[in-house]
C-alpha positions in Angstrom: -141.9 -101.8 95.8 -142.6 -99.2 98.4 -145.9 -97.4 98.1 -146.9 -94.5 100.3 -150.3 -92.9 100.7 -150.3 -89.2 101.2 -153.5 -87.5 102.5 -153.5 -83.7 102.6 -156.2 -82.5 104.9 -157.7 -79.2 106.1 -160.4 -79.3 108.9 -161.4 -82.9 108.2 -161.8 -84.3 111.7 -165.2 -85.7 111.0 -164.2 -87.7 107.9 -160.5 -88.4 107.8 -160.5 -91.5 110.1 -162.6 -93.4 107.7 -160.2 -92.7 104.8 -157.1 -93.6 106.9 -158.7 -96.8 108.2 -159.1 -98.2 104.6 -155.7 -97.1 103.5 -153.6 -98.3 106.5 -155.3 -101.8 106.4 -154.4 -102.3 102.7 -151.5 -104.8 102.3 -150.1 -102.9 99.3 -149.6 -99.6 101.2 -146.3 -99.4 102.9 -146.9 -96.2 104.8 -149.6 -93.6 105.3 -148.8 -89.9 105.7 -151.4 -87.3 106.7 -150.5 -83.7 106.2 -152.8 -81.5 108.3 -152.5 -78.2 106.5 -153.0 -75.7 109.2 -156.3 -77.3 110.3 -158.2 -75.4 113.0 -160.0 -78.4 114.3 -158.8 -81.8 115.5 -157.7 -83.3 112.2 -154.2 -84.0 113.3 -155.3 -85.5 116.6 -157.8 -87.8 114.9 -155.1 -88.9 112.4 -152.6 -89.6 115.1 -155.0 -91.9 116.9 -155.0 -94.0 113.8 -151.3 -94.7 114.3 -150.1 -93.2 111.1 -147.4 -90.5 110.4 -148.8 -87.0 110.8 -147.3 -83.8 109.6 -149.1 -81.0 111.6 -148.6 -77.6 110.0 -149.3 -74.5 112.1 -150.1 -72.4 109.0 -152.1 -73.3 105.9 -149.8 -73.5 102.9 -152.2 -74.9 100.4 -152.8 -78.4 99.0 -149.8 -78.3 96.7 -147.4 -77.4 99.5 -149.0 -80.1 101.8 -148.5 -82.7 99.1 -144.9 -81.7 98.6 -144.1 -82.1 102.3 -145.7 -85.5 102.2 -143.5 -86.5 99.2 -140.4 -85.3 101.0 -141.3 -87.4 104.1 -141.0 -90.7 102.2 -138.7 -92.5 99.8 -141.5 -94.6 98.3 -141.2 -95.3 94.6 -145.0 -94.9 94.1 -147.2 -92.2 95.7 -150.9 -92.6 96.2 -152.7 -89.2 96.7 -156.2 -89.3 98.3 -158.5 -86.5 99.5 -159.4 -86.6 103.2 -163.1 -86.1 102.7 -163.8 -89.2 100.6 -167.0 -91.1 101.2 -167.2 -94.8 100.3 -163.5 -95.5 99.8 -162.6 -99.2 99.7 -159.5 -101.3 99.0 -160.9 -101.9 95.5 -160.5 -98.2 94.7 -156.9 -98.2 95.9 -156.2 -101.3 93.7 -157.6 -99.5 90.7 -155.3 -96.5 91.3 -152.2 -98.6 92.0 -152.4 -101.7 89.9 -151.9 -100.0 86.5 -148.6 -98.5 87.8 -147.3 -101.9 89.1 -148.7 -104.2 86.4 -148.8 -102.0 83.3 -145.9 -99.7 84.0 -148.3 -96.6 83.8 -146.7 -93.4 85.1 -149.8 -91.9 86.6 -153.4 -92.9 87.2 -156.3 -90.4 87.7 -159.4 -91.6 89.5 -162.8 -90.5 88.2 -165.9 -90.8 90.4 -168.8 -92.7 89.0 -172.2 -93.8 90.5 -171.4 -91.9 93.7 -173.4 -88.7 93.6 -174.7 -86.8 90.6 -173.0 -83.5 91.4 -169.5 -85.0 92.0 -169.8 -87.5 89.2 -170.7 -84.8 86.7 -168.0 -82.4 87.9 -165.3 -85.1 87.4 -166.6 -86.1 84.0 -166.4 -82.5 82.8 -163.0 -81.8 84.5 -161.3 -85.1 85.2 -157.9 -83.3 85.4 -159.1 -81.8 88.8 -159.3 -85.2 90.5 -157.3 -85.5 93.7 -157.3 -89.3 93.6 -154.0 -90.3 91.9 -151.3 -92.8 91.8 -147.9 -91.4 90.6 -144.4 -92.7 90.1 -141.9 -90.8 92.2 -139.8 -90.0 89.2 -142.6 -88.1 87.7 -143.1 -86.0 90.7 -139.4 -85.2 90.9 -139.7 -83.5 87.5 -142.4 -81.0 88.6 -141.0 -77.8 89.9 -142.8 -75.3 92.2 -145.4 -77.9 93.3 -145.7 -76.1 96.6 -146.7 -72.9 94.8 -149.8 -74.4 93.1 -152.1 -74.6 96.1 -155.5 -75.9 94.7 -154.1 -75.8 91.2 -151.8 -78.8 92.0 -153.9 -81.3 90.0 -153.8 -79.0 86.9 -150.0 -78.8 87.3 -149.7 -82.6 87.5 -151.9 -83.2 84.4 -150.2 -80.4 82.5 -146.7 -81.8 83.2 -147.7 -85.2 82.1 -149.1 -84.0 78.8 -146.1 -81.8 78.1 -143.5 -84.5 78.9 -145.2 -87.5 77.2 -145.7 -89.3 80.6 -148.2 -92.2 80.3 -151.4 -91.5 82.2 -154.5 -93.6 82.6 -157.9 -92.6 83.9 -159.6 -95.2 86.1 -163.3 -95.3 87.1 -163.9 -95.3 90.9 -167.4 -96.7 91.3 -169.6 -95.7 94.3 -167.0 -93.2 95.5 -167.6 -89.5 96.2 -166.6 -86.7 98.5 -168.3 -84.1 100.7 -168.8 -80.8 98.9 -167.6 -77.5 100.4 -171.2 -76.2 100.6 -172.0 -79.2 102.9 -169.0 -78.6 105.1 -169.2 -74.8 105.4 -172.8 -73.9 104.5 -174.0 -72.5 101.3 -172.4 -69.0 101.4 -169.1 -69.9 102.9 -168.8 -73.0 100.9 -169.6 -71.1 97.6 -166.9 -68.5 98.5 -164.4 -71.3 99.3 -165.2 -72.9 95.9 -164.7 -69.6 94.1 -161.3 -69.3 95.8 -160.3 -72.8 94.8 -161.3 -72.2 91.2 -159.3 -69.0 91.2 -156.2 -70.8 92.4 -156.7 -73.4 89.7 -157.0 -70.7 87.0 -154.0 -68.8 88.2 -151.9 -72.0 88.2 -152.3 -72.7 84.5 -150.3 -69.7 83.2 -148.0 -69.8 86.3 -147.0 -73.4 85.6 -146.4 -72.5 81.9 -144.0 -69.7 82.8 -142.0 -71.9 85.2 -141.5 -74.6 82.6 
């Protein structure tokens, strides 16, 4: 079975190499695809040095669009989505996301942080449907229309589609894994504004996805 890891990234030159290194050295992963979504730093260059496939977009099209381009670049039967700013990623985490699909015939897994950091753990316990760490069968993704229009609402669209179409989903706990928060990357003010923009895109996507289905 062919399994592809897709890592959408925006301005993650300082963190993405660590994520790629874990993924590309995992025996179960057939190919690794990084989609640099209009990054203004050296994200694409850093990824290319890791000897993986890189899609370098000149313009930012949003997370949903970046994920769709990654899907279109592979014929893998199973897709693993990972955020580019993960801290503490190990092969064990990848196993927990992929094994239920291979061994239990689950359609989608959703990874929930635990024992990483209080802020990120709490956020994912409250809103697990926003997790960017997922394993998904390709046939499930093919049934979701307008994925590229969802931007940061892509995880909501994925979860909503699963629930509405009786697709089997399993939440898996990812111990000691976390990610860098926007306020840490951009500073308190810019990070807070970026977070508000992300939440607005998530909120907008819920009625949008309902109309299109």
